[in-house]
C-alpha positions in Angstrom: -25.1 25.4 -3.7 -26.1 21.9 -2.5 -29.1 21.6 -0.2 -27.7 18.6 1.6 -24.3 17.2 2.5 -23.4 13.6 3.2 -20.3 12.7 5.2 -18.9 9.2 4.9 -16.4 7.9 7.5 -15.1 5.1 5.3 -14.0 1.7 6.7 -13.0 -1.7 5.4 -16.2 -3.5 6.4 -18.6 -0.7 7.0 -19.0 3.0 6.6 -20.8 5.5 8.8 -23.0 8.0 7.0 -24.3 11.4 8.3 -26.6 13.7 6.3 -26.9 17.4 7.3 -28.9 20.3 5.8 -27.8 23.9 5.1 -28.1 24.7 8.8 -25.9 21.8 9.9 -28.8 19.9 11.4 -28.3 16.1 11.3 -31.1 14.4 9.3 -29.6 10.9 9.1 -26.9 9.0 11.0 -26.5 5.4 9.9 -23.9 2.7 9.8 -23.8 1.0 6.4 -22.1 -2.3 5.4 -19.5 -2.0 2.6 -21.8 -4.1 0.4 -23.3 -3.2 -3.0 -26.9 -3.7 -2.0 -26.6 -1.8 1.2 -24.8 1.1 -0.5 -27.5 1.3 -3.2 -30.2 1.3 -0.6 -28.3 4.2 1.1 -28.1 6.2 -2.1 -31.8 5.7 -2.7 -32.6 6.7 0.9 -30.7 9.9 0.6 -32.3 10.6 -2.8 -35.7 10.4 -1.0 -34.5 12.8 1.7 -33.2 15.3 -0.9 -36.5 15.1 -2.8 -34.9 16.4 -6.0 -32.5 18.9 -4.4 -28.8 18.7 -5.0 -26.6 16.6 -2.7 -22.9 16.8 -2.1 -21.1 13.7 -0.8 -17.7 13.8 1.0 -15.4 10.9 2.1 -12.1 10.6 3.9 -10.8 7.9 1.5 -10.4 8.0 -2.2 -9.4 4.4 -2.7 -9.2 1.1 -0.8 -12.3 0.5 1.3 -14.2 3.4 -0.3 -13.6 2.1 -3.9 -17.1 0.4 -4.2 -18.9 3.5 -2.8 -17.0 5.8 -5.2 -17.9 3.7 -8.2 -21.6 3.6 -7.3 -21.7 7.3 -6.7 -20.1 8.0 -10.0 -22.6 5.7 -11.7 -25.4 7.7 -10.1 -23.9 11.0 -11.2 -23.4 12.2 -7.6 -20.9 14.9 -6.6 -18.2 13.6 -4.4 -15.5 15.5 -2.5 -12.3 14.1 -0.9 -11.3 15.3 2.6 -8.0 13.8 3.8 -8.0 12.1 7.1 -5.5 14.6 8.4 -7.9 17.5 7.8 -10.6 15.6 9.6 -8.3 14.9 12.6 -7.3 18.6 13.0 -10.9 19.8 12.4 -12.2 17.5 15.1 -10.4 19.7 17.7 -12.7 22.6 16.8 -15.8 20.7 17.6 -17.3 20.1 21.1 -16.2 17.1 23.1 -13.0 15.1 23.2 -14.6 11.8 22.2 -14.0 10.1 18.9 -16.6 8.0 17.1 -17.4 7.1 13.5 -20.6 9.1 13.8 -18.8 12.2 15.0 -16.1 11.9 12.2 -18.8 11.5 9.6 -20.6 14.6 10.8 -17.3 16.5 10.8 -16.7 15.4 7.2 -20.2 16.5 6.1 -19.9 19.8 8.0 -16.4 20.6 6.5 -17.8 19.9 3.0 -20.6 22.3 3.8 -18.3 25.1 4.9 -15.2 24.8 2.8 -14.7 25.7 -0.8 -11.1 24.4 -1.3 -11.9 20.7 -1.3 -11.0 18.7 -4.4 -13.6 16.4 -6.1 -12.8 12.7 -6.5 -12.0 12.3 -10.2 -12.0 8.9 -11.9 -8.8 7.7 -13.6 -8.6 5.9 -16.9 -8.5 2.1 -16.8 -4.8 1.9 -17.7 -3.7 4.1 -14.9 -5.9 2.3 -12.5 -4.3 -1.0 -13.4 -0.8 0.6 -13.3 -1.5 1.9 -9.8 -2.2 -1.6 -8.6 0.7 -3.2 -10.4 3.2 -0.5 -9.3 2.0 -0.8 -5.7 2.5 -4.6 -5.9 6.0 -4.0 -7.3 6.9 -1.7 -4.4 5.7 -4.4 -1.9 7.8 -7.0 -3.7 10.9 -4.8 -3.7 10.5 -4.2 0.1 10.1 -7.9 0.7 13.2 -8.6 -1.4 15.3 -6.0 0.6 14.1 -7.5 3.9 15.0 -11.0 2.7 18.5 -10.0 1.6 19.1 -8.3 4.9 17.9 -11.4 6.8 20.1 -13.6 4.6 23.2 -11.5 5.3 22.4 -11.4 9.1 22.0 -15.2 9.1 25.3 -15.7 7.3 27.1 -13.5 9.8 25.9 -15.9 12.6 28.1 -18.8 11.3 30.1 -17.8 8.1 31.0 -14.1 8.1 33.7 -14.5 5.4 31.2 -15.7 2.9 28.8 -12.9 3.9 31.2 -10.2 2.9 32.5 -12.0 -0.2 29.4 -11.4 -2.5 26.6 -9.1 -3.3 23.5 -11.1 -2.6 21.2 -8.9 -4.6 22.7 -10.7 -7.7 21.6 -14.1 -9.1 25.0 -16.0 -9.0 25.7 -15.8 -5.3 22.1 -17.0 -4.6 22.7 -20.0 -6.8 25.9 -20.7 -4.9 24.0 -20.7 -1.5 21.5 -23.0 -2.9 24.1 -25.7 -3.1 27.0 -24.8 -0.8 26.6 -22.7 2.4 29.2 -23.9 4.8 33.0 -23.7 4.9 33.6 -27.4 4.9 31.1 -28.0 2.1 32.9 -25.5 -0.2 36.3 -26.9 0.7 35.2 -30.4 0.1 33.9 -29.7 -3.4 37.1 -27.9 -4.4 37.8 -25.2 -7.0 37.4 -27.2 -10.2 34.2 -29.0 -9.3 32.6 -25.8 -7.9 33.6 -23.9 -11.1 31.9 -26.5 -13.2 28.9 -26.6 -11.0 28.4 -22.9 -11.2 29.0 -22.8 -15.0 26.4 -25.6 -15.5 23.8 -23.3 -13.8 24.6 -20.3 -16.0 26.7 -18.3 -13.7 29.0 -15.7 -15.3 32.6 -15.6 -14.2 32.1 -18.9 -12.5 35.8 -19.4 -12.0 36.2 -16.1 -10.2 33.2 -16.8 -8.0 34.4 -20.2 -7.1 37.8 -18.8 -6.2 36.3 -16.1 -3.9 34.1 -18.7 -2.2 37.1 -21.0 -1.6 39.1 -18.2 -0.2 36.3 -17.5 2.2 36.0 -21.2 3.2 39.8 -21.5 3.8 39.7 -18.5 6.1 37.4 -20.2 8.6 37.8 -23.7 10.1 35.8 -23.2 13.3 32.4 -24.7 13.3 30.0 -22.4 15.1 27.0 -23.8 17.0 24.6 -21.8 14.7 25.9 -23.4 11.5 23.4 -26.3 11.2 20.2 -24.2 11.6 21.7 -21.1 10.0 22.8 -22.9 6.8 19.3 -24.5 6.4 17.7 -21.0 6.8 20.1 -19.5 4.2 19.0 -22.1 1.6 15.4 -21.1 2.2 16.1 -17.4 2.1 18.1 -17.7 -1.1 15.2 -19.6 -2.7 12.8 -16.9 -1.5 14.9 -14.1 -3.0 15.1 -15.9 -6.3 11.3 -16.4 -6.3 10.9 -12.7 -5.6 13.2 -11.8 -8.4 11.2 -13.9 -10.8 7.9 -12.3 -9.6 9.4 -8.8 -9.9 10.5 -9.5 -13.4 7.0 -10.7 -14.3 5.4 -7.6 -12.8 7.8 -5.4 -14.6 6.8 -7.0 -17.9 3.2 -6.5 -17.1 3.8 -2.8 -16.2 5.8 -2.2 -19.4 3.2 -3.9 -21.7 0.3 -2.0 -20.1 2.1 1.3 -19.9 3.0 1.3 -23.6 -0.8 1.2 -24.4 -1.3 4.6 -22.8 -1.5 7.7 -25.0 1.2 9.5 -23.1 3.7 6.6 -23.0 5.8 7.8 -25.9 5.9 11.3 -24.6 7.0 10.4 -21.1 9.7 8.0 -22.3 11.5 10.9 -24.1 12.0 12.6 -20.7 15.5 11.9 -19.4 15.4 9.7 -16.2 12.1 8.1 -17.0 12.0 4.4 -17.9 8.8 2.3 -18.3 8.5 1.6 -14.6 9.1 5.1 -13.3 6.9 6.6 -16.0 4.2 4.1 -15.3 4.3 5.0 -11.6 4.1 8.7 -12.4 1.0 8.1 -14.6 -0.6 5.9 -12.0 -0.2 8.6 -9.3 -1.6 11.5 -11.3 -4.6 9.4 -12.6 -3.4 9.1 -16.2 -3.8 12.8 -17.1 -3.7 16.3 -15.8 -7.5 16.7 -15.2 -7.1 16.5 -11.5 -4.7 19.5 -11.3 -5.6 23.1 -12.0 -2.1 24.2 -12.6 1.5 23.0 -12.6 1.9 24.5 -9.1 -0.9 22.3 -7.9 0.8 19.2 -9.3 4.1 20.2 -7.7 2.3 20.7 -4.4 0.7 17.3 -4.5 4.1 15.8 -5.3 5.6 17.5 -2.3 8.0 19.6 -4.4 6.5 23.0 -3.7 7.7 24.5 -0.4 5.2 26.1 1.8 5.9 29.2 4.0 5.7 29.1 7.8 6.0 32.8 8.5 5.1 34.5 11.7 5.6 38.1 12.8 9.0 39.4 11.7 10.0 35.9 10.5 9.5 35.6 6.7 10.9 33.4 4.0 10.7 30.4 6.3 10.0 27.6 3.8 9.3 24.0 4.6 8.2 20.9 2.7 4.4 20.4 2.9 3.0 17.9 5.3 0.3 16.6 3.0 1.6 15.2 -0.3 1.8 12.0 -2.4 4.9 10.3 -1.2 5.0 7.8 -4.1 4.8 10.7 -6.5 7.6 12.5 -4.7 9.8 9.4 -4.8 9.1 8.9 -8.5 10.0 12.4 -9.4 13.1 12.3 -7.1 14.4 9.0 -8.6 13.8 10.3 -12.2 15.7 13.5 -11.4 18.6 11.5 -10.0 18.7 9.2 -13.1 18.6 12.2 -15.4 22.0 13.4 -14.2 23.6 10.6 -16.2 22.2 11.5 -19.6 20.8 15.0 -19.5 23.4 17.9 -19.7 20.7 20.4 -18.8 19.8 18.5 -15.6 23.5 18.1 -14.7 24.1 21.8 -15.2 21.1 22.8 -13.1 22.1 20.3 -10.3 25.7 21.6 -10.3 24.5 25.2 -10.1 22.4 24.4 -7.1 25.3 22.6 -5.4 27.4 25.6 -6.1 24.8 27.8 -4.3 25.4 25.7 -1.2 22.5 23.3 -1.5 22.9 19.7 -0.2 22.6 16.8 -2.6 19.0 16.1 -1.6 18.0 19.8 -1.8 19.5 20.1 -5.2 17.7 17.0 -6.5 14.4 18.3 -5.1 14.9 21.6 -6.8 15.7 19.8 -10.1 12.6 17.6 -9.7 10.5 20.8 -9.2 12.0 22.3 -12.4 11.3 19.1 -14.3 7.6 19.1 -13.2 7.2 22.3 -15.3 8.6 20.5 -18.3 6.4 17.4 -17.7 3.3 19.5 -17.4 4.0 21.2 -20.7 4.8 17.9 -22.4 1.6 16.2 -21.2 -0.5 19.3 -21.9 0.7 19.8 -25.4 1.5 16.1 -26.1 5.0 16.9 -27.3 8.2 15.1 -26.8 11.2 16.3 -24.7 13.9 18.3 -26.5 17.2 18.9 -24.7 17.8 22.6 -24.5 20.9 23.8 -26.3 23.8 24.8 -24.0 24.5 28.5 -23.7 27.8 29.3 -25.4 29.7 32.3 -24.0 31.5 34.2 -26.7 35.1 34.7 -25.9 36.8 38.0 -26.5 39.2 37.9 -29.4 
């Protein structure tokens, strides 16, 4: 049992630290800059207060602004617990006063660490999974930026050239190249079918003749010049260039993720699981910390992934199951997408999905159930370091 508890209300520029003893009395309340020297001085100060007794630290962040503090505490062999901000928020209602300050939050964090026995320690991840976490987060940001840019591009085209907007899928490379050179009805009509086909072919567009024909049909369907055309066409050029740049950056990040992921010990194991490619498998590894050390059981892993329903029973109401409120959303999305992809090449996954659909489950419910079932398989594969083997289908013997 620790003799002192240290609560850290973490921030970007500074943290607030509160130290309490076994009775809950506050021994220190101090604001500390998020700076190495200041944090080292804090650790030394608390070591003097403890005077050789054990100390337990607790923080409401396990990454981001608390990253430097976490690394320094690990280097000094200090015990560190993680208390999610949601728990701190709800616990604050049980303490006196309605005010909210960093000092009060830090004291609540320390007091919760003193009283609770179900808090998880902050465990360090291996270097590969740390790098994968940063790269996969960057990839997610780029994908979101790309989707926003495509939506803005289509909305701008609708302002002056709706026929061209509905003619192509602007998530592909060739239509973006077309917009880089020709964005208006008169411009496309002026260049003509033959010259436009050659212009597209020269830039490496597949099916250049078909693309040019579709663009010309769209141009011939509109002869009215809208007042938004001049400004809108200029914006379309810039948006098309922006999307192409994002595509190149996403491809570069994907290459980095794949190269780094294949260096991990569990890479070959995860890639045998249907539905997992390098990017999804790398995202899965990044969100579990590279191994199973942070999870006591497969049920704990499923709970963190948001795949284990929790009961909300009361009185005579029982069996009222809901998705948990606290879970890793990126891990859930990864497991969901992998389960969806596995329907194409895994007969076992397809059979299980169809059975759930036959039981009256919706598409989303059936996929979540499948993802939960696959978590059991992934746990065994990573635990035993064995590859996936597709189960043999059950053959029903027919009566002669």
